[in-house]
C-alpha positions as CSV (number, residue, x, y, z in Angstrom):
1,M,-41.9,27.3,49.4
2,T,-38.6,26.9,50.6
3,L,-36.8,23.6,49.8
4,D,-35.0,20.9,52.0
5,L,-31.5,21.3,51.8
6,I,-28.5,18.3,53.4
7,T,-29.1,19.4,56.7
8,P,-25.2,19.2,58.8
9,T,-25.9,16.6,60.3
10,D,-26.1,14.1,56.9
11,L,-23.1,16.7,55.0
12,K,-21.2,15.7,58.3
13,T,-22.0,12.0,58.3
14,K,-21.7,12.1,54.2
15,L,-18.2,13.7,54.7
16,K,-17.2,10.6,57.5
17,L,-18.2,8.4,55.6
18,Q,-15.8,9.9,52.9
19,G,-13.2,10.1,54.8
20,V,-12.7,13.1,56.3
21,D,-11.3,14.1,59.4
22,E,-13.8,14.1,62.2
23,S,-12.3,17.3,64.2
24,L,-13.3,19.4,61.2
25,L,-16.8,18.2,61.1
26,S,-17.5,19.3,64.7
27,D,-19.7,22.7,64.7
28,D,-22.7,22.6,62.9
29,S,-22.8,26.4,62.7
30,V,-19.8,26.2,59.9
31,L,-21.3,22.9,58.0
32,Q,-24.5,25.1,58.0
33,D,-22.1,28.1,56.6
34,W,-20.7,25.6,54.3
35,I,-23.8,24.2,52.5
36,D,-24.6,28.0,52.0
37,L,-21.5,28.9,50.3
38,K,-22.0,26.1,48.3
39,V,-25.4,26.7,46.9
40,D,-24.8,30.4,46.6
41,E,-21.8,29.3,44.4
42,I,-24.0,26.7,42.8
43,I,-26.8,29.2,41.8
44,E,-23.6,31.7,40.4
45,L,-22.8,29.5,38.6
46,T,-25.9,27.9,36.6
47,G,-28.5,30.3,37.6
48,L,-30.6,27.5,38.8
49,A,-33.1,29.0,40.9
50,I,-32.6,26.9,43.9
51,K,-34.2,29.8,46.4
52,P,-37.4,30.7,44.9
53,V,-37.7,33.8,42.7
54,T,-40.1,35.6,41.8
55,R,-40.8,36.8,38.0
56,K,-43.2,38.8,36.6
57,E,-44.1,38.9,32.6
58,I,-46.0,41.2,31.3
59,L,-47.8,40.2,27.2
60,R,-49.4,44.0,25.8
61,H,-51.6,41.4,23.5
62,F,-52.6,38.6,24.3
63,K,-55.0,36.9,23.0
64,S,-55.9,33.0,24.1
65,D,-56.7,31.0,26.9
66,L,-54.4,29.2,27.1
67,F,-50.9,30.8,29.0
68,E,-47.2,29.2,29.0
69,A,-44.8,31.0,31.7
70,N,-41.4,31.5,30.4
71,I,-39.7,29.9,33.4
72,Y,-41.3,26.7,35.4
73,P,-41.8,24.6,37.7
74,V,-44.4,28.0,38.8
75,T,-44.2,26.9,42.6
76,A,-47.1,30.4,43.5
77,V,-49.0,32.8,41.9
78,N,-48.6,36.3,43.6
79,S,-51.1,37.9,41.3
80,F,-52.6,37.1,37.4
81,K,-53.9,40.4,36.0
82,I,-55.6,40.8,32.2
83,N,-56.7,44.4,31.6
84,N,-55.9,45.0,35.1
85,V,-59.0,42.3,36.6
86,E,-57.2,39.7,39.1
87,L,-57.5,36.3,38.5
88,T,-58.3,33.8,40.8
89,S,-57.1,30.2,40.8
90,D,-61.1,29.5,40.1
91,D,-60.8,31.1,37.1
92,Y,-57.4,28.5,35.7
93,V,-55.8,25.3,35.7
94,L,-52.1,25.9,36.4
95,D,-50.3,22.8,35.3
96,E,-47.0,23.6,37.9
97,N,-44.1,21.9,36.5
98,S,-44.6,22.9,33.0
99,G,-45.5,26.7,33.9
100,I,-49.1,25.7,31.9
101,F,-52.6,28.1,33.1
102,Y,-55.1,26.7,30.9
103,L,-57.7,29.7,31.5
104,N,-61.7,29.0,31.7
105,H,-62.3,31.3,28.5
106,G,-60.1,33.3,25.8
107,H,-59.0,36.6,26.9
108,N,-57.8,39.4,24.7
109,G,-56.0,42.3,26.7
110,M,-53.0,43.3,28.6
111,L,-51.6,40.3,30.4
112,V,-49.4,40.9,34.0
113,I,-48.8,38.1,36.0
114,E,-45.8,37.9,38.9
115,Y,-45.2,33.9,39.7
116,V,-42.2,32.3,41.6
117,H,-40.6,29.5,40.4
118,C,-38.0,27.0,41.9
119,V,-36.4,23.8,41.3
120,S,-38.6,21.0,42.9
121,Q,-37.3,19.2,45.7
122,E,-36.9,15.9,43.9
123,F,-34.1,18.1,42.2
124,V,-32.4,19.3,44.9
125,T,-32.2,16.0,46.8
126,S,-31.2,13.6,43.4
127,K,-29.1,17.2,42.3
128,I,-28.1,19.7,44.5
129,D,-27.0,17.8,47.8
130,P,-25.0,15.1,46.3
131,L,-23.5,17.9,44.6
132,I,-23.1,19.9,48.0
133,V,-21.2,17.1,49.4
134,D,-18.4,16.4,45.9
135,M,-17.5,19.8,46.4
136,L,-17.4,20.3,50.1
137,L,-15.2,16.5,49.6
138,Y,-12.9,18.3,46.7
139,A,-12.6,21.1,49.2
140,F,-11.3,18.7,51.8
141,N,-9.1,16.9,50.3
142,D,-7.8,19.8,47.6
143,T,-6.0,21.7,51.3
144,N,-3.3,19.3,51.4
145,H,-2.5,20.0,47.9
146,E,-0.7,22.5,46.1
147,N,-3.0,22.2,42.8
148,S,0.6,21.9,40.8
149,K,0.1,18.8,39.0
150,G,-3.1,17.9,37.0
151,N,-5.5,19.8,34.7
152,I,-6.7,23.0,36.2
153,S,-10.2,24.0,34.5
154,S,-12.2,27.0,35.8
155,I,-15.7,27.7,35.5
156,H,-16.5,31.6,35.3
157,E,-19.9,33.4,35.6
158,M,-20.4,36.8,36.0
159,D,-17.6,37.6,39.1
160,T,-17.1,33.9,40.2
161,T,-14.5,31.7,39.3
162,I,-14.1,27.6,40.7
163,N,-11.2,26.1,40.4
164,Y,-11.5,22.2,39.0
165,D,-7.9,19.5,39.3
166,T,-9.9,17.7,36.3
167,S,-6.9,15.2,36.6
168,N,-9.1,14.2,39.7
169,S,-11.9,12.1,38.9
170,L,-14.0,14.5,41.0
171,G,-13.0,17.3,40.4
172,N,-13.8,16.1,37.0
173,R,-17.1,15.1,38.0
174,I,-18.2,18.1,39.7
175,Y,-17.2,20.3,36.5
176,A,-19.3,18.3,34.4
177,R,-22.5,18.1,36.7
178,L,-21.8,22.2,37.3
179,E,-21.6,23.0,33.3
180,S,-24.9,20.3,32.8
181,L,-27.0,22.1,35.2
182,K,-26.5,25.1,33.4
183,K,-29.5,24.2,30.4
184,Y,-32.0,24.1,33.7
185,G,-30.5,27.7,34.8
186,A,-32.9,30.4,34.6
187,C,-31.7,32.1,31.9
188,S,-32.6,30.2,29.6
189,S,-36.7,30.4,28.3
190,K,-39.5,27.2,28.9
191,V,-36.6,25.0,31.2
192,K,-37.8,22.0,32.7
193,W,-36.8,21.1,36.3
194,L,-36.4,17.5,36.6
């Protein structure tokens, strides 16, 4: 499963409407590189699974007719075994959005499951694409400033740091949105992707 992120053409249109110089937006391959860079930054800063991620869970003493994946939505099941017996989609009903597997009957034994999860297309369209546009708009607008004024806030995750002037309303909104997206990050158990 691949998600459809904002295209260079759509990005160009949105940035031009915000007053970004058209000469800076002429190369679609550069625009795609910027999109990819911002997606990587968002992933790094929030833990979001914008690109599909494979997870493996093992329960040594599983005894139930219901299994709840730790991270969801579940977009694909690569392998689902109980006591080394492979279950097929005929053996359970999966609620992808909640990550709940309703098994046809109770099982007792060692459960090993490998599944793929990522945010939904709706989540990308409503939250990630507009954030990418704003992050790039901020970068274009910020290239003419020294950041000598305003309140600089930094977002730190692992080896990545991004600074935003929070006296600038766009920088403040980006910072707040990145912070709020952390609750959907893959580090959280039983998170719900909108």
